[in-house]
N, C-alpha and C positions, 0 to 999 in steps of 0.2 A: 855815879853808880853804874852807869851803863858799861863802862870799861871793866869794872870789876866782874860783871856778869859775863862778859866776853872771856875773861881769863878763866872763870870757872867752867864755862862750856868747853874750853880747850882741853880740859882734863879728859873728857870723853873721847876726844880724837886719839889720845895716847893709850886707851884702854883696849885690849884685844877682843872684848866681848860686848854684847849688849846687856849683860847682867853683871852685877857685882855681888859677890857672896859677902855676907855679914863679916866673916872672918877675914876678908881682904879689904875691908873699907878703910883701914888704916893705910894700907899700901895705896889704895885708890886716891885718898885724900892727902897723901904725903905726911901722914902722921897727925893730921888735924882731928880726926874722929876716931875714937877707940871703939872696938866691937862691942864691949860691954856698955858703954854709954849709949850706943845705938840700940842695943837690946832694951835698955831702960826707957828710952824715948818711945820704942815700939809699945812697950807695956802701958804707957801713958797715952797711946794713940797720937803721938807727935812725931813719929818717924816718917821716912819717905813712903809714899803711897805705892801700891802695886806689888807689895812683897809676896813672895811665894815660898812655900816650904817643900823641900824635896828630901825625904828622909829626915835626917837631923839637921840639914843645912837650910838656912834662910837666905834668899837672894832678892835683890832689887833691880828693877830696870834702871840702866844708867841715866837715861833722861829724867826719871823721877828723883834720883839721887842729886843730880845737878839742880833741878828745880828746888828741892829741899834745902840744899846748901845755899843757894841764891837768897832764899827767904830768911835763913839764919845769918848770913853775912852782914856785917856792919863795917863800912869803910871808916878808917881811922886816919885823921889827918895829922 
């Protein structure tokens, strides 16, 4: 499982900001997570921590998104 976490953390190296807007989560994850799904997880208190709202936009710290994805990821052999 350690190698999978390394691969997920590499996602942050390619992202141009320390923040990910909810509407850009699909681009950030390569299509794995849909913005509406993320909004639903947030409503249930199961989304990434540290989110902020600026106007109508919601954004997440990249490091928290990576941690959240690592917790949700399951290696399939």
